N, C-alpha and C positions, 0 to 999 in steps of 0.2 A: 821227576815230576814236581811241579811247583807245590809247595807245602799246602796252601789253601785248597788247591784242586785235589790233592791227595786226601786231605781231611774231608772234603765234600764227598768224594767217592767212598771212602771208608764209612762215612755216616750213612750214605745211601744204602750200602750193603748191610751194615751192622747196627745202625742207629736204633732200630727197634729193640735192641737188646739192652739199651741203657735205661736207667730209671727216668721217670717223667721230669724230675728236677734236672738231671744231667742233660736230657734232651733239650729242655728249654734253654738252658744256659749255652750249651754247645751250639745250638741253632743260632742263637743271638750273636755269638762270636763268629762262627764259620759261615753261616748262610746269610745273615743280615748285616755282618760287618760292624756291629756295635762295639764301642770301646769297652774295656774292662770296667772303667769308672761308671759308664752309663748302666751297665748291667748290674754292677754292685749296688748302685743307688736304687735301681728298680727292684732288685731282689732283697734289699735290706741286709746285704752281707758286705764284707770287705772286698776291696779290689784284689788283694792277695788271695782271698778265698775263691774268687772267680778264676783267677790265674791257675791256682792249684787244681780246681775242678776240671778246667779245660785240659791241663796236662795229664790228669788222671784219666780223663775220657780218651785222650790221644793214645795213652798206653793201653787202655782196655781195647780200643778198636784195632790197634796194631796187633795186639795179642790174638784177637779173633782172626785177623788176616794171616798171621803166622801159622795158625792151625788149619784154616779153611782155604786160603789162597783164592778167594772169589774175585777180588779185584785184579789179581795177577792173571787169572784165567780170562776175565772180561777184557782186559787190555790186550792180551794175546789174541783173543778171538776177533777183536776190532782190527788189529794189525793184519791178521790173516784174511779177513773179509775185504779190507782195502786192497790187499795183494790180488785176491780173486777178481775184484772189480777191474783192476789195472790189466790183468792178464786177459780178461774177456774183451776188453776194449782193443787190446793188441791183437787178439785172435780175430776180431771182426775186420781188422785191417789186413792181416797177413794170412789167415786161414792155416796157420802153422799148427799141426796136430800135437806137437810137443807141448804146446801151451795147454791143450786140453788135459794131457797127462799130468801136468803140474797142478792144474786146477783140481783134478781128482785127488792128488796127494794132499793138497792143502785142505780140501773138504774132509778128508780122512783124519787129518790132524785135529780139526775142529770137533769132529765127532768123538775122537779120543779124549779131548779136553773135557767134554761134557760127561763122559763116562766115569771120570775119576773125581 
């Protein structure tokens, strides 16, 4: 997954757990694509300070993901939902009942993901 996209997803899931200061700077970098220099000037801190804070936030957010796996579960659920959509389209064309059984299996996987 592209780094910025991953950072955005991690922030979506765990950003509320950062301090207000961390959130403000991380949003400026990841969501608003401001340069470290722009943020440093705006915040009255060094460019290195912004860089260090972003790296620290990355580490914090990755730590939450290692423990909770919410982004991983989200990505897997999206993949399985796309597979269900494709199978239902194929079923509409073929009326192959094996596809219905596969859809049942996939939906069971999704339910299991949510249970853990």
